[in-house]
All heavy atoms as TSV, in Angstrom:
chain	resi	resn	atom	element	x	y	z
A	1	MET	N	N	16.452	9.587	-3.753
A	1	MET	CA	C	15.124	9.528	-4.471
A	1	MET	C	C	14.707	8.075	-4.684
A	1	MET	O	O	13.505	7.776	-4.483
A	1	MET	CB	C	15.331	10.301	-5.691
A	1	MET	CG	C	14.119	10.320	-6.520
A	1	MET	SD	S	12.801	11.388	-5.927
A	1	MET	CE	C	11.737	11.553	-7.258
A	2	ARG	N	N	15.571	7.300	-5.150
A	2	ARG	CA	C	15.170	5.866	-5.441
A	2	ARG	C	C	14.529	5.196	-4.220
A	2	ARG	O	O	13.555	4.471	-4.265
A	2	ARG	CB	C	16.374	5.149	-5.878
A	2	ARG	CG	C	15.973	3.775	-6.495
A	2	ARG	CD	C	17.184	3.107	-7.132
A	2	ARG	NE	N	17.523	2.087	-6.175
A	2	ARG	CZ	C	18.656	1.377	-6.131
A	2	ARG	NH1	N	19.592	1.721	-6.982
A	2	ARG	NH2	N	18.922	0.468	-5.329
A	3	ASN	N	N	15.109	5.403	-3.007
A	3	ASN	CA	C	14.712	4.742	-1.872
A	3	ASN	C	C	13.404	5.352	-1.413
A	3	ASN	O	O	12.507	4.531	-0.849
A	3	ASN	CB	C	15.698	5.026	-0.680
A	3	ASN	CG	C	16.948	4.115	-0.725
A	3	ASN	OD1	O	16.953	3.157	-1.380
A	3	ASN	ND2	N	18.020	4.499	-0.063
A	4	LYS	N	N	13.061	6.585	-1.724
A	4	LYS	CA	C	11.715	7.077	-1.437
A	4	LYS	C	C	10.684	6.365	-2.268
A	4	LYS	O	O	9.519	6.057	-1.693
A	4	LYS	CB	C	11.754	8.523	-1.558
A	4	LYS	CG	C	12.431	9.326	-0.496
A	4	LYS	CD	C	12.336	10.800	-0.573
A	4	LYS	CE	C	12.940	11.500	0.517
A	4	LYS	NZ	N	12.825	12.879	0.522
A	5	ILE	N	N	10.980	6.162	-3.468
A	5	ILE	CA	C	10.125	5.404	-4.326
A	5	ILE	C	C	9.798	3.950	-3.758
A	5	ILE	O	O	8.590	3.498	-3.747
A	5	ILE	CB	C	10.692	5.338	-5.801
A	5	ILE	CG1	C	10.463	6.752	-6.316
A	5	ILE	CG2	C	9.705	4.518	-6.666
A	5	ILE	CD1	C	11.252	6.930	-7.647
A	6	HIS	N	N	10.944	3.305	-3.510
A	6	HIS	CA	C	10.840	1.935	-2.912
A	6	HIS	C	C	10.034	1.999	-1.595
A	6	HIS	O	O	9.175	1.080	-1.307
A	6	HIS	CB	C	12.170	1.439	-2.615
A	6	HIS	CG	C	12.911	1.056	-3.876
A	6	HIS	ND1	N	12.568	0.051	-4.714
A	6	HIS	CD2	C	14.035	1.663	-4.559
A	6	HIS	CE1	C	13.409	-0.065	-5.766
A	6	HIS	NE2	N	14.234	1.004	-5.728
A	7	HIS	N	N	10.240	2.931	-0.693
A	7	HIS	CA	C	9.472	3.054	0.559
A	7	HIS	C	C	8.149	3.352	0.337
A	7	HIS	O	O	7.272	2.880	1.060
A	7	HIS	CB	C	10.156	4.005	1.472
A	7	HIS	CG	C	11.439	3.464	2.101
A	7	HIS	ND1	N	12.694	4.100	2.074
A	7	HIS	CD2	C	11.650	2.334	2.794
A	7	HIS	CE1	C	13.515	3.327	2.680
A	7	HIS	NE2	N	12.931	2.285	3.151
A	8	GLY	N	N	7.819	4.113	-0.716
A	8	GLY	CA	C	6.404	4.390	-1.024
A	8	GLY	C	C	5.653	3.133	-1.393
A	8	GLY	O	O	4.535	2.841	-0.928
A	9	ASN	N	N	6.295	2.337	-2.275
A	9	ASN	CA	C	5.770	1.053	-2.583
A	9	ASN	C	C	5.622	0.147	-1.454
A	9	ASN	O	O	4.621	-0.620	-1.183
A	9	ASN	CB	C	6.564	0.349	-3.698
A	9	ASN	CG	C	6.572	1.126	-4.960
A	9	ASN	OD1	O	5.657	1.860	-5.310
A	9	ASN	ND2	N	7.590	0.890	-5.751
A	10	ALA	N	N	6.681	0.106	-0.479
A	10	ALA	CA	C	6.606	-0.716	0.649
A	10	ALA	C	C	5.542	-0.215	1.581
A	10	ALA	O	O	4.843	-1.137	2.067
A	10	ALA	CB	C	7.975	-0.623	1.322
A	11	ALA	N	N	5.308	1.071	1.805
A	11	ALA	CA	C	4.206	1.462	2.669
A	11	ALA	C	C	2.923	1.022	2.080
A	11	ALA	O	O	2.039	0.530	2.930
A	11	ALA	CB	C	4.257	3.022	2.750
A	12	LYS	N	N	2.773	1.051	0.796
A	12	LYS	CA	C	1.448	0.664	0.277
A	12	LYS	C	C	1.223	-0.831	0.413
A	12	LYS	O	O	0.217	-1.274	0.915
A	12	LYS	CB	C	1.455	0.868	-1.296
A	12	LYS	CG	C	0.101	0.538	-1.974
A	12	LYS	CD	C	0.118	0.878	-3.391
A	12	LYS	CE	C	-1.290	0.527	-3.997
A	12	LYS	NZ	N	-1.269	0.897	-5.371
A	13	LEU	N	N	2.310	-1.625	0.323
A	13	LEU	CA	C	2.235	-3.084	0.547
A	13	LEU	C	C	1.917	-3.378	2.026
A	13	LEU	O	O	1.207	-4.248	2.414
A	13	LEU	CB	C	3.474	-3.777	0.077
A	13	LEU	CG	C	3.678	-3.857	-1.442
A	13	LEU	CD1	C	5.078	-4.322	-1.751
A	13	LEU	CD2	C	2.645	-4.640	-2.193
A	14	LEU	N	N	2.595	-2.626	2.938
A	14	LEU	CA	C	2.347	-2.783	4.298
A	14	LEU	C	C	1.000	-2.653	4.671
A	14	LEU	O	O	0.397	-3.261	5.631
A	14	LEU	CB	C	3.364	-1.964	5.095
A	14	LEU	CG	C	4.749	-2.337	5.194
A	14	LEU	CD1	C	5.575	-1.263	5.698
A	14	LEU	CD2	C	4.992	-3.647	6.091
A	15	SER	N	N	0.285	-1.563	4.117
A	15	SER	CA	C	-1.074	-1.319	4.516
A	15	SER	C	C	-2.066	-2.016	3.769
A	15	SER	O	O	-3.242	-2.089	4.182
A	15	SER	CB	C	-1.253	0.173	4.389
A	15	SER	OG	O	-1.197	0.604	3.113
A	16	THR	N	N	-1.721	-2.741	2.727
A	16	THR	CA	C	-2.828	-3.468	1.884
A	16	THR	C	C	-2.582	-4.980	1.773
A	16	THR	O	O	-3.394	-5.568	1.127
A	16	THR	CB	C	-2.811	-2.835	0.456
A	16	THR	OG1	O	-1.522	-3.120	-0.192
A	16	THR	CG2	C	-3.187	-1.330	0.488
A	17	THR	N	N	-1.486	-5.487	2.284
A	17	THR	CA	C	-1.259	-6.865	2.218
A	17	THR	C	C	-0.821	-7.475	3.578
A	17	THR	O	O	-0.558	-6.701	4.493
A	17	THR	CB	C	-0.170	-7.312	1.177
A	17	THR	OG1	O	1.107	-6.832	1.801
A	17	THR	CG2	C	-0.303	-6.599	-0.158
A	18	GLN	N	N	-0.791	-8.796	3.680
A	18	GLN	CA	C	-0.307	-9.451	4.804
A	18	GLN	C	C	1.012	-9.985	4.614
A	18	GLN	O	O	1.531	-10.738	5.584
A	18	GLN	CB	C	-1.350	-10.443	5.231
A	18	GLN	CG	C	-2.649	-10.039	5.704
A	18	GLN	CD	C	-2.525	-9.204	6.771
A	18	GLN	OE1	O	-1.898	-9.539	7.885
A	18	GLN	NE2	N	-3.259	-8.046	6.797
A	19	SER	N	N	1.694	-9.594	3.590
A	19	SER	CA	C	3.101	-10.221	3.365
A	19	SER	C	C	4.009	-9.805	4.478
A	19	SER	O	O	3.816	-8.598	5.084
A	19	SER	CB	C	3.622	-9.509	2.119
A	19	SER	OG	O	2.881	-9.969	0.943
A	20	SER	N	N	4.945	-10.511	4.826
A	20	SER	CA	C	5.933	-10.255	5.857
A	20	SER	C	C	6.783	-8.972	5.475
A	20	SER	O	O	6.907	-8.645	4.343
A	20	SER	CB	C	6.929	-11.441	6.105
A	20	SER	OG	O	7.758	-11.624	5.057
A	21	VAL	N	N	7.287	-8.398	6.521
A	21	VAL	CA	C	8.155	-7.112	6.294
A	21	VAL	C	C	9.394	-7.630	5.400
A	21	VAL	O	O	9.846	-6.891	4.522
A	21	VAL	CB	C	8.593	-6.551	7.590
A	21	VAL	CG1	C	9.673	-5.459	7.396
A	21	VAL	CG2	C	7.365	-5.882	8.413
A	22	SER	N	N	9.867	-8.796	5.783
A	22	SER	CA	C	11.135	-9.196	5.011
A	22	SER	C	C	10.752	-9.414	3.515
A	22	SER	O	O	11.582	-9.150	2.563
A	22	SER	CB	C	11.795	-10.411	5.582
A	22	SER	OG	O	10.913	-11.439	5.668
A	23	ALA	N	N	9.579	-9.983	3.246
A	23	ALA	CA	C	9.170	-10.234	1.859
A	23	ALA	C	C	8.947	-8.897	1.147
A	23	ALA	O	O	9.306	-8.800	-0.086
A	23	ALA	CB	C	7.899	-11.108	1.737
A	24	ILE	N	N	8.419	-7.938	1.844
A	24	ILE	CA	C	8.228	-6.639	1.182
A	24	ILE	C	C	9.424	-5.945	0.918
A	24	ILE	O	O	9.633	-5.400	-0.157
A	24	ILE	CB	C	7.204	-5.805	2.031
A	24	ILE	CG1	C	5.790	-6.288	1.995
A	24	ILE	CG2	C	7.243	-4.301	1.715
A	24	ILE	CD1	C	4.860	-5.761	2.983
A	25	ALA	N	N	10.416	-6.057	1.868
A	25	ALA	CA	C	11.728	-5.552	1.726
A	25	ALA	C	C	12.341	-6.077	0.364
A	25	ALA	O	O	12.868	-5.338	-0.385
A	25	ALA	CB	C	12.624	-5.679	2.825
A	26	ARG	N	N	12.361	-7.362	0.237
A	26	ARG	CA	C	12.965	-7.967	-0.985
A	26	ARG	C	C	12.172	-7.518	-2.177
A	26	ARG	O	O	12.781	-7.311	-3.196
A	26	ARG	CB	C	12.861	-9.519	-0.811
A	26	ARG	CG	C	14.004	-10.106	0.153
A	26	ARG	CD	C	14.024	-11.586	-0.048
A	26	ARG	NE	N	12.622	-12.393	0.035
A	26	ARG	CZ	C	12.125	-12.749	1.335
A	26	ARG	NH1	N	12.877	-12.471	2.350
A	26	ARG	NH2	N	11.024	-13.254	1.254
A	27	ASP	N	N	10.904	-7.600	-2.108
A	27	ASP	CA	C	10.071	-7.217	-3.177
A	27	ASP	C	C	10.333	-5.713	-3.737
A	27	ASP	O	O	10.037	-5.463	-4.873
A	27	ASP	CB	C	8.503	-7.376	-2.981
A	27	ASP	CG	C	8.202	-8.899	-2.894
A	27	ASP	OD1	O	9.027	-9.760	-3.177
A	27	ASP	OD2	O	7.136	-9.202	-2.363
A	28	THR	N	N	10.693	-4.922	-2.818
A	28	THR	CA	C	10.957	-3.469	-3.165
A	28	THR	C	C	12.364	-3.205	-3.344
A	28	THR	O	O	12.719	-1.982	-3.420
A	28	THR	CB	C	10.259	-2.466	-2.089
A	28	THR	OG1	O	10.783	-2.864	-0.818
A	28	THR	CG2	C	8.736	-2.617	-2.225
A	29	GLY	N	N	13.208	-4.210	-3.503
A	29	GLY	CA	C	14.628	-4.037	-3.895
A	29	GLY	C	C	15.690	-3.916	-2.815
A	29	GLY	O	O	16.816	-3.630	-3.136
A	30	PHE	N	N	15.341	-4.303	-1.601
A	30	PHE	CA	C	16.308	-4.247	-0.439
A	30	PHE	C	C	16.618	-5.700	-0.141
A	30	PHE	O	O	15.730	-6.499	0.111
A	30	PHE	CB	C	15.659	-3.567	0.749
A	30	PHE	CG	C	15.419	-2.144	0.603
A	30	PHE	CD1	C	14.306	-1.600	0.131
A	30	PHE	CD2	C	16.276	-1.242	1.071
A	30	PHE	CE1	C	13.971	-0.269	-0.067
A	30	PHE	CE2	C	16.236	0.124	0.896
A	30	PHE	CZ	C	15.041	0.650	0.334
A	31	GLU	N	N	18.000	-5.874	-0.194
A	31	GLU	CA	C	18.458	-7.301	0.076
A	31	GLU	C	C	18.674	-7.430	1.595
A	31	GLU	O	O	18.713	-8.498	2.091
A	31	GLU	CB	C	19.731	-7.593	-0.595
A	31	GLU	CG	C	19.455	-7.555	-2.083
A	31	GLU	CD	C	20.850	-7.796	-2.868
A	31	GLU	OE1	O	21.859	-8.266	-2.245
A	31	GLU	OE2	O	20.775	-7.542	-4.083
A	32	ASN	N	N	18.888	-6.340	2.386
A	32	ASN	CA	C	19.285	-6.307	3.802
A	32	ASN	C	C	18.044	-5.788	4.628
A	32	ASN	O	O	17.711	-4.680	4.389
A	32	ASN	CB	C	20.481	-5.582	3.990
A	32	ASN	CG	C	20.831	-5.514	5.452
A	32	ASN	OD1	O	20.133	-5.286	6.389
A	32	ASN	ND2	N	22.203	-5.848	5.648
A	33	ILE	N	N	17.417	-6.704	5.338
A	33	ILE	CA	C	16.173	-6.283	6.080
A	33	ILE	C	C	16.478	-5.144	7.102
A	33	ILE	O	O	15.713	-4.211	7.352
A	33	ILE	CB	C	15.438	-7.551	6.735
A	33	ILE	CG1	C	14.185	-7.054	7.471
A	33	ILE	CG2	C	16.422	-8.207	7.792
A	33	ILE	CD1	C	13.036	-7.013	6.534
A	34	GLY	N	N	17.668	-5.273	7.648
A	34	GLY	CA	C	18.010	-4.215	8.756
A	34	GLY	C	C	18.149	-2.880	8.078
A	34	GLY	O	O	17.731	-1.841	8.607
A	35	TYR	N	N	18.712	-2.842	6.817
A	35	TYR	CA	C	19.015	-1.510	6.160
A	35	TYR	C	C	17.588	-1.003	5.759
A	35	TYR	O	O	17.213	0.170	5.827
A	35	TYR	CB	C	19.867	-1.768	4.988
A	35	TYR	CG	C	19.971	-0.450	4.153
A	35	TYR	CD1	C	20.843	0.596	4.674
A	35	TYR	CD2	C	19.564	-0.273	2.994
A	35	TYR	CE1	C	20.983	1.705	3.956
A	35	TYR	CE2	C	19.791	0.834	2.186
A	35	TYR	CZ	C	20.430	1.897	2.759
A	35	TYR	OH	O	20.598	2.895	1.925
A	36	PHE	N	N	16.778	-1.837	5.243
A	36	PHE	CA	C	15.439	-1.465	4.875
A	36	PHE	C	C	14.624	-0.894	6.081
A	36	PHE	O	O	13.977	0.211	5.926
A	36	PHE	CB	C	14.603	-2.776	4.445
A	36	PHE	CG	C	13.128	-2.513	4.149
A	36	PHE	CD1	C	12.684	-1.796	3.140
A	36	PHE	CD2	C	12.186	-2.957	5.050
A	36	PHE	CE1	C	11.237	-1.542	2.911
A	36	PHE	CE2	C	10.797	-2.715	4.985
A	36	PHE	CZ	C	10.385	-1.966	3.952
A	37	CYS	N	N	14.741	-1.499	7.188
A	37	CYS	CA	C	13.987	-1.048	8.355
A	37	CYS	C	C	14.544	0.259	8.854
A	37	CYS	O	O	13.727	1.279	9.147
A	37	CYS	CB	C	14.097	-2.019	9.530
A	37	CYS	SG	S	13.046	-3.439	9.177
A	38	ARG	N	N	15.815	0.413	8.901
A	38	ARG	CA	C	16.477	1.803	9.139
A	38	ARG	C	C	16.055	2.951	8.230
A	38	ARG	O	O	15.639	3.958	8.644
A	38	ARG	CB	C	17.976	1.647	9.223
A	38	ARG	CG	C	18.499	0.970	10.444
A	38	ARG	CD	C	19.989	0.995	10.651
A	38	ARG	NE	N	20.756	0.690	9.430
A	38	ARG	CZ	C	21.065	-0.698	9.215
A	38	ARG	NH1	N	20.719	-1.647	10.109
A	38	ARG	NH2	N	21.718	-1.009	8.162
A	39	ARG	N	N	16.104	2.589	6.989
A	39	ARG	CA	C	15.672	3.652	5.920
A	39	ARG	C	C	14.204	3.959	5.979
A	39	ARG	O	O	13.790	5.030	5.845
A	39	ARG	CB	C	16.057	3.139	4.560
A	39	ARG	CG	C	17.580	2.906	4.335
A	39	ARG	CD	C	18.362	4.172	4.579
A	39	ARG	NE	N	17.902	5.318	3.676
A	39	ARG	CZ	C	18.304	6.397	3.721
A	39	ARG	NH1	N	19.091	6.909	4.652
A	39	ARG	NH2	N	17.764	7.467	2.990
A	40	PHE	N	N	13.414	2.863	6.199
A	40	PHE	CA	C	11.953	3.131	6.341
A	40	PHE	C	C	11.658	4.059	7.523
A	40	PHE	O	O	10.880	5.043	7.448
A	40	PHE	CB	C	11.305	1.764	6.512
A	40	PHE	CG	C	9.800	1.884	6.328
A	40	PHE	CD1	C	9.114	1.740	5.103
A	40	PHE	CD2	C	8.930	2.254	7.367
A	40	PHE	CE1	C	7.763	1.729	4.930
A	40	PHE	CE2	C	7.543	2.315	7.281
A	40	PHE	CZ	C	7.004	2.162	6.070
A	41	LYS	N	N	12.272	3.795	8.696
A	41	LYS	CA	C	12.082	4.519	9.889
A	41	LYS	C	C	12.531	6.033	9.601
A	41	LYS	O	O	11.874	6.932	10.126
A	41	LYS	CB	C	12.806	3.919	11.043
A	41	LYS	CG	C	12.380	4.704	12.387
A	41	LYS	CD	C	12.903	4.011	13.579
A	41	LYS	CE	C	12.360	4.713	14.853
A	41	LYS	NZ	N	12.704	4.083	16.084
A	42	LYS	N	N	13.640	6.240	8.989
A	42	LYS	CA	C	14.122	7.513	8.622
A	42	LYS	C	C	13.094	8.311	7.831
A	42	LYS	O	O	12.897	9.513	7.969
A	42	LYS	CB	C	15.484	7.490	7.996
A	42	LYS	CG	C	16.154	8.797	7.714
A	42	LYS	CD	C	17.609	8.761	7.416
A	42	LYS	CE	C	18.114	10.166	7.302
A	42	LYS	NZ	N	19.439	10.184	7.124
A	43	THR	N	N	12.553	7.557	6.823
A	43	THR	CA	C	11.624	8.261	5.867
A	43	THR	C	C	10.185	8.434	6.532
A	43	THR	O	O	9.689	9.515	6.372
A	43	THR	CB	C	11.288	7.360	4.694
A	43	THR	OG1	O	12.600	7.189	4.037
A	43	THR	CG2	C	10.372	7.936	3.748
A	44	PHE	N	N	9.726	7.513	7.400
A	44	PHE	CA	C	8.339	7.648	7.897
A	44	PHE	C	C	8.216	7.846	9.448
A	44	PHE	O	O	7.169	8.255	9.961
A	44	PHE	CB	C	7.500	6.381	7.586
A	44	PHE	CG	C	7.224	6.192	6.141
A	44	PHE	CD1	C	8.043	5.298	5.374
A	44	PHE	CD2	C	6.250	6.875	5.534
A	44	PHE	CE1	C	7.761	5.185	4.017
A	44	PHE	CE2	C	5.912	6.727	4.191
A	44	PHE	CZ	C	6.729	5.901	3.345
A	45	GLY	N	N	9.360	7.790	10.084
A	45	GLY	CA	C	9.414	8.143	11.508
A	45	GLY	C	C	8.925	6.893	12.296
A	45	GLY	O	O	8.828	6.977	13.642
A	46	VAL	N	N	8.596	5.804	11.731
A	46	VAL	CA	C	8.272	4.579	12.465
A	46	VAL	C	C	8.776	3.383	11.761
A	46	VAL	O	O	9.100	3.401	10.519
A	46	VAL	CB	C	6.702	4.460	12.576
A	46	VAL	CG1	C	6.111	5.445	13.422
A	46	VAL	CG2	C	6.048	4.442	11.264
A	47	THR	N	N	8.887	2.342	12.452
A	47	THR	CA	C	9.332	1.071	11.787
A	47	THR	C	C	8.334	0.498	10.869
A	47	THR	O	O	7.111	0.907	11.026
A	47	THR	CB	C	9.728	-0.062	12.761
A	47	THR	OG1	O	8.473	-0.444	13.376
A	47	THR	CG2	C	10.684	0.495	13.916
A	48	PRO	N	N	8.622	-0.348	9.957
A	48	PRO	CA	C	7.552	-0.969	9.063
A	48	PRO	C	C	6.469	-1.690	9.790
A	48	PRO	O	O	5.341	-1.506	9.529
A	48	PRO	CB	C	8.374	-1.918	8.175
A	48	PRO	CG	C	9.698	-1.419	8.207
A	48	PRO	CD	C	9.970	-0.864	9.600
A	49	GLY	N	N	6.837	-2.364	10.954
A	49	GLY	CA	C	5.819	-3.014	11.716
A	49	GLY	C	C	4.842	-1.961	12.389
A	49	GLY	O	O	3.701	-2.140	12.445
A	50	GLU	N	N	5.434	-0.951	12.919
A	50	GLU	CA	C	4.623	0.110	13.532
A	50	GLU	C	C	3.789	0.797	12.534
A	50	GLU	O	O	2.551	1.164	12.780
A	50	GLU	CB	C	5.420	1.167	14.236
A	50	GLU	CG	C	6.275	0.675	15.417
A	50	GLU	CD	C	7.307	1.620	15.945
A	50	GLU	OE1	O	7.851	2.395	15.086
A	50	GLU	OE2	O	7.717	1.521	17.175
A	51	TYR	N	N	4.246	1.026	11.312
A	51	TYR	CA	C	3.536	1.676	10.225
A	51	TYR	C	C	2.310	0.781	9.863
A	51	TYR	O	O	1.295	1.208	9.756
A	51	TYR	CB	C	4.426	1.834	9.000
A	51	TYR	CG	C	3.697	2.511	7.959
A	51	TYR	CD1	C	3.676	3.902	7.722
A	51	TYR	CD2	C	3.039	1.806	6.881
A	51	TYR	CE1	C	3.022	4.453	6.693
A	51	TYR	CE2	C	2.316	2.387	5.824
A	51	TYR	CZ	C	2.399	3.716	5.762
A	51	TYR	OH	O	1.679	4.368	4.665
A	52	ARG	N	N	2.525	-0.581	9.864
A	52	ARG	CA	C	1.431	-1.486	9.418
A	52	ARG	C	C	0.282	-1.447	10.531
A	52	ARG	O	O	-0.833	-1.373	10.215
A	52	ARG	CB	C	1.924	-2.885	9.301
A	52	ARG	CG	C	0.845	-3.931	9.128
A	52	ARG	CD	C	1.408	-5.289	8.789
A	52	ARG	NE	N	1.613	-5.360	7.356
A	52	ARG	CZ	C	2.296	-6.360	6.850
A	52	ARG	NH1	N	2.883	-7.296	7.482
A	52	ARG	NH2	N	2.326	-6.404	5.491
A	53	MET	N	N	0.775	-1.379	11.746
A	53	MET	CA	C	-0.278	-1.392	12.876
A	53	MET	C	C	-1.064	-0.041	12.869
A	53	MET	O	O	-2.314	-0.066	13.037
A	53	MET	CB	C	0.433	-1.567	14.183
A	53	MET	CG	C	0.948	-2.950	14.478
A	53	MET	SD	S	1.573	-3.412	16.081
A	53	MET	CE	C	1.810	-1.900	16.942
A	54	LYS	N	N	-0.418	1.106	12.600
A	54	LYS	CA	C	-1.065	2.370	12.452
A	54	LYS	C	C	-1.985	2.417	11.333
A	54	LYS	O	O	-3.064	3.064	11.407
A	54	LYS	CB	C	-0.092	3.439	12.472
A	54	LYS	CG	C	0.633	3.739	13.860
A	54	LYS	CD	C	1.533	4.819	13.715
A	54	LYS	CE	C	2.202	5.096	15.090
A	54	LYS	NZ	N	2.947	6.329	15.159
A	55	THR	N	N	-1.676	1.887	10.159
A	55	THR	CA	C	-2.515	2.067	9.028
A	55	THR	C	C	-3.487	0.961	8.829
A	55	THR	O	O	-4.479	1.071	7.905
A	55	THR	CB	C	-1.621	2.013	7.699
A	55	THR	OG1	O	-0.951	0.839	7.535
A	55	THR	CG2	C	-0.633	3.212	7.725
A	56	SER	N	N	-3.434	0.024	9.691
A	56	SER	CA	C	-4.427	-1.119	9.545
A	56	SER	C	C	-5.662	-0.934	10.604
A	56	SER	O	O	-6.617	-1.783	10.565
A	56	SER	CB	C	-3.821	-2.484	9.836
A	56	SER	OG	O	-3.370	-2.614	11.217
A	57	LEU	N	N	-5.607	0.127	11.297
A	57	LEU	CA	C	-6.730	0.415	12.273
A	57	LEU	C	C	-7.917	0.881	11.590
A	57	LEU	O	O	-8.000	1.458	10.670
A	57	LEU	CB	C	-6.298	1.444	13.347
A	57	LEU	CG	C	-5.128	0.978	14.277
A	57	LEU	CD1	C	-4.758	2.089	15.136
A	57	LEU	CD2	C	-5.545	-0.246	15.034
């Protein structure tokens, strides 16, 4: 549950800011960028970078 809350915040930041994926990962409580990306992809079905590209169109 906690990761879903963090990923929800990360998704919002990815679509509304230009902050780097690593900065967003840190800001949402993930110390390991690889783990953040794996968990994000498991939750949303795409990587953080892919999510940003899809939501910024």
